[in-house]
N, C-alpha and C positions, 0 to 999 in steps of 0.2 A: 440318370442312370442309378437303380439302386443295389444293394448286396442283400437285401433282407436281412442284415444284422441288426439287433435292437441297439438302438442308441441309450436306453436308460432301462434299468431294471429294478422295481421296487423289492423292498427287502421284506420276506414273508417269516422270519424267522423268530417265533413268539417266547424262547430264550432272550433276544436281545430286545427286543420290544418290552418284556418283563422288565429287565435291568432298566432301561433308558426311563419308565414311568416310574420304578422306584427311585433312582437318580433324580428325575423332576419332582416326588412329592418331596425328598429329602430339602432340595432347594427351595422349594416352595413354602416349606417351615422355616428354614434358616433367613429366606426374604421376608418373612413376616416377623419373624422372633428377634432379629439382631438389627443395629441401627444401619441405614443407607449409607449416611454421610455424618462425619463429625465434621464442625465447623469451630475455629477459635478465633477469637478476635479482641485483641487487647485483654487477654487472659480470660475470657469469658469464653466458655466451653457449652456448646449445645449438638443433640445429636438428632437426625431427624428419620424417621422409621415410615413405613408404608402408611401404619395405624395413625400415628401421627399427621401425615399429610391429608389423609381422609378427614380426619376431626378438624384440621385447620381448616378445610375448605367449608367443610358444615358450620364452623364458627364464624366464618366469613361471610355468611349469608349465600352458601353457594351448595344448597341440598343437591341439586342434580349433578354437580361435578364430583361430589362427595359420594354419590349413590354410584355413580358410573365408574368411579376409581375402584369401589368396593366390588363392583360386579366385574369389571374387566381384570383386574389385579390378583384378586382374592375367590370371591365366590367360582366365576365361571372356571378357572382351573382347578381349582380345589374339587368340584364335581366331576369335571372331565377326567382328572386322575384317579379319584375315588373310582368313576364307573370302570375304567379301564382297568383298574386292579381289581376290581369285582368279576370281570370277564376273564382276564389273564391267568390269575392264579389257579381258578378251577380246570380251566383248559390246559393249561400246562401240567395238572394233575392226571388229567384224562377225564374230568367231568365236563358236561355240559352247565354255565350257570344258571342259577334261576332266573327268569324275565330276560333272558339274552337277547331276542330281538327288539324289545322294548329298548333296553339299554345300550343297544348297539345306534339305535336312531336318537336317542338321548345325547349318546357322543358327537353324531353327526350334527345335531342342534347346537350344541354346547362350542363346536370348536370356532365358529364367528365370533363367540362374544369373548374371546380372551384375548386381551392385548398387550402382553404384556413385553412384546419386543419393542413397541410403541413407547412404552414407559421408559424402557432402557435406554431408548434412544433421547428422550427428555432428561432422564438421571446422567446422562454423559453430557448433555448441552449445559444442564443445570450447574454441575460440577466444574467445566469448564468458565462458565460464567463468574460463580462466586470464586474462582481461584484468585480474582486480580481483588476481589472487596475482602478475603477472608483466608486464613488457611483451612483448607478442606482436605479430609483425608477421608476417601472411602471405606465404608465399613463392611462387615462380614454379610449386611443384609444385602449390600450391591453387589458382592460375589455372589449371593442366592441367585438374585434377579438374572445375571448373567449365564449362569449355570441353567436354570431354571427356562430360559430364552433359548439356550443352544439345545438342550433338551426336547423341549416342545417342538423345536425345528425339525430335530431327528425324528420324532415320533412322526412328525408330517410324510416322511419318505417310507414308512412300513405301509405296506399292504393290508389294508382293512379286510380285504376280502378273504386274506388267509384266516383271519378269525372265523368267519362264516366258515369256511372249507373246514375247519379242524373241527366247529361245532356239530357239523353234520358230520362227520368222522365219528365222533364221540357218541352221538346219539344214535348211529347206527350199529 
């Protein structure tokens, strides 16, 4: 027996989508600009960043791993967020963005290539495992990864067809 009531309703608020996109962009900058973790052993202190993880992979003759890290953690999220901002800012201002259709297709293509949530899980496992060997403190970069992951998950709940509807309204 059905009651004809929807179980789930996607969010179509462009203002909220813009706010979450800006939050994700700031979190991506923080994740890239600050240490993920600081470790101390016998008075020696070292910090690990996203960039140092990529460079360490490359230096240890793992160029494909380094490329995968760069693409899934930095390049794909940056491109997706930039394109979302390119679309959302003009739509909120009542204008149709240049190249709207192409950009929307590009956003759709970029989504599967970002894997920030997988990296977050790996980061948590690494911090727990390293805690037994060294004094470990999560850094602002780790906080950025957490916020970025939550913001990207929130963006997935927004209705992208609302962007198309808004673009059609603006054009008319």
